[in-house]
N, C-alpha and C positions, 0 to 999 in steps of 0.2 A: 428614923422618921421616913415618911414617904410623901411623894407629891405626884399629882396627876398632870401629864403633859399632853398637849394636842399635837400630834405629829402630822396632821393633815390626812391621816388615815384612821381617825378615831382617837379616843383618849386612852392612854396607856399609863398604868401606875408604875412609877420608877422608885426603887428603893434607894435612898440616899443616906448611907451610913456615915455619920459624922466621924471625922478623923480625930483620934485622941491626941492631945498634945499639940504644941505649936509647930509651925513649919519653919525650919531653920536652914540657913546656908552654912555648910561646914567644910573645912579643909581636911581631907583624909590623908593620913601619912601612908605613902606607898614608896618603899625604899628602892624598889627595882621594878623592872618590866613585869616580872611574874606577879608581883603584888598588884600592879595595875590591872592585869588580866583577871585576877581573882575578884577584884572590886567590880570590874565591868561585868562579870558573870552574875552579880547579885541582882541585876535588873532594878537598880536604884535610879533615881532621876539625876544623872550626872550632867554637869554643865560642860562647856567646852574649855574651861579654864583648868590648866594643869602645869606643874613644874616637873623637874626631874625626880622630885621626892614627894610629890603630893598631887591630889586631884580633888576638885571641888564637887560637892553633891548637895542636892536639896533633899532634906529629910522631911517627909510628909507625915509627921506624927510619931507616936511611940513605937509603932510596929517597925518602921524603918530604922529607928534607933536600935531596937533589939536585934534586927537582922544584921546591922553593921557590927555591933559589938560581938554577936555570936560568931561572926566570921573572923574575929580576932583583930579587928581594925581599931585604931585610936584616931582621934580627930580633934581639931580645934574649931570652936564655934566662931564663925565670922559675923553672921547676922542672926541673933537669937530669935527674932520674930519677924519673918518676912512680910507678914500681913501689915504690921505697923510700918515697916520700911516702905512698902508700896504706897501706903496712905500718905506718908511723909513726902515721898517722891512726887506723888500726884499734886500735893499742895505746893511743893516747890516749883513744879512745872507751871501751875496756874499763876503763881506769883511772878515768875520770870516773864511769862507771856504778857502779863499786865504791865510790868515794868518796861518791857521792850515793845511798846505798842507801835513804834515806828519801824520795827524789824530787828532781827538779830544780826550778828556778825557772820553768819553762814553765807556762802555765796548766793543762796536764793533769798536770804532775809527771813526765812521761815522761823516761827517761834513755837510750833506744835507739830506733833506727829501727823504724817499724811495718812489718808485713806486710799484704797485702791484707785478710786476715780481720780484722786489728785495726781497720783503717779501717771496714770494714763493720759490725762489732760496736759500735764506739764511737759511730758516727753514729746507730745505732738507739737506743743507750742515752741519748745526749744528747737525742734526740727524745722518748724516754719520760720522762726526768726533767724536761724543760722543755717539756711538750706544748703549753703556751699560746704559747710563743715559737718553737718549732721543729717542722718536719715533715720526714720523710724523703722524698726524691724519687729516682726512677729515670729516667734518660734513655730516650727511646723506642727507640733502636737499641742492640742488643748489640754487643759487640766482635767481631772476626773469629773468635775462638775461642769465642764464645758467652757471654762473661761480661757481667753487668750493669754499667752505669756509674752509680754511686750518688752521691748528694749530700745536702745538708741545706739547707733554706730557713728563714731566721731573720728574724723580725720580731714585734712585738707583735701578737697575734691572727693568727698565721700562716695560719690556715685561710681567712681572708677574702682571696681572690685579686683582688678588684675594688676594693681600697682606693686604687689610683692612686699608690702610693709609688714613688719612683725605685728602680731595681734596680741593685745592685752584684754582679757576678759574679766570683768568684775561683776559678781553676782551677789544678791542679797536675799534674805528671808527664805532660806531653806526651812528653818524652823519658824512656824507661824508667829510665835510670841516674841521673836527677837526683832522687834520693830527697828531698833537703831541700825541694823545692818542694811536695810533698804534705804534709810536716810543717808548713810555713808555713800552708798552707790550713786544715788541721784545727785547728791551735793558735789560729788566728783565730776559728774557731767556738767553741772552748772559752772564749776570752777574752770574746767577746760574751755568752755565756750565763752564765758564772760571775760576771761583774762587773755584770750587769744589776741595777739598783737599789743597787749598791754604789758605782758611779761615775756621776756626772751625765753625763759625756761619753759613756760607753758606753750609758747609758739613752737618750740623745737619738738615738744611731745606731740602736739597735734599734727604738725607737718610730717613727722617721721614715724608715727605709730598709729595703727588702727585700733581704737579703743571701743570695745563693745560693753555696754552697761545694761544689765538685766536686774533691776532693783528688786523685783518680787518673783522668785522662782516658784513659790508655793502660794498662788493667789487664793485658792480655796481656803486653806488653813488660815492665811493672813486675814481674809475677810471675816472669818468666824471670830478670830481673836480680836481684831480691831473694832468690830461692831458689837461685840458681846457686852451685856450689862455687867459692869465691874462688880465682882463679889469680893475678891481679895482673900478668899479662904483657901485657895489652892486645892479645892476638892475636885472630884471627878467631873462635876458639873460647873466648875469655874472655867467657862469657855474662853475667857480672856487668856488663860494659860495654855491653850492648845498649842501643841508642838508639831504634830504630824499633818499629812494631807487628809483628804476626805475619802480615801479608798474604803469600799465596803466589801469587796469580794473575799478578802481574807478574814473578815470579822466572823466570830461565832454567829451562827444563824439567828440567835435571839437578839443580837446587837445590830442586825442589818436594817431594821426598820427605822423610819424617821429620817429627817434631813440631817446634814452635818452639824447644824447648830442646835439640834434637839433630838437626841437618840439615846437609847438605853446605855450605850457605852460611854456617853459623854465625850469629853475631849480625848479619850484614849483610843478612839477609833481612827484607823488610817495607817499609813506607812511613813516612816521617817525618810524624807527625800535625801538627806545627807548620809544615810546608811545604804542607799539603793544604787550607788554607782558601781560600775563593773570592777574598778580598781579596788582591791582589798575587800570585795564584797564578802560578807560573812565573817569578817575578822573580829578582833576584840571590840567590845562596845556596840555590837550589832546583834540585837536579840532575835531569837526565832519565835518569840511569843507575840502573836498579833495584838495583844492588849498592852504590851510594853511600850514605853514612850520612845524607845530606840529600835523599834521593830524594823528589820531590814527589808521586808517584802518577800514574795515567793521566789524571786530570782533577780539577778543583776539587771538593772535598767528596766524593771517591770513597770515602773510608773511613768505615765506619759510626760509628766513635768520634767 
């Protein structure tokens, strides 16, 4: 099939080849480190879940199944149809939010996933309400698309930067589609600030440690994922499933046109921020292919995020 997309520079026809077979989550048997490295070299969509003898992967149709089997791997299917699971999860989320109209048991009382503007507003409000314990911070580099990367610094007398306290850094959403990681980070900030002087343990943490919370490391990719129209088909143009940032410089020339939310490469364009750190850069699980979901980038720390 094909569809026509307006990129703001005219209309472009994009080939959208349907993926044969269902999208599954599988647990691949990897007996040792060598097996894990072989699996990582296949450029499959690996999750961050692994054990000493297994690694999880998302298989996007029959081609991925054949690739895995041809490499000699065996696996157990954990979720046979991710599209159905996503739909069920979405319905469960809506039911929970309706049931808990008065708020959830989370420190913030939130019942739904935040958007980027929610994170930015709430961190500013936390800093305003707890000005002695928290101060807003903005990282020195902006994202590829020019967004700020914001955070919150939490400790007693937070303005005193020379107090010598140990620093705990908590980050979320390196991968755009992993929304819960940002929620974990900001709820931790709520927990520390709301329970200060209510809990001895929390008070000790806040008094003795400088906690830095950056809920959204990848604001461009997260915005694309969070604001996308849900398709649930895990195709190249299912932007809700975007994983990387919005870098265009390393994309094939034909894929550089269009904005991050509508371009010929779909959600595959960009660099994986979690594979771009200097430590272990280029190691197992970091692809050299700019179209791969775990593309490491042209060099360590190449990405502004």
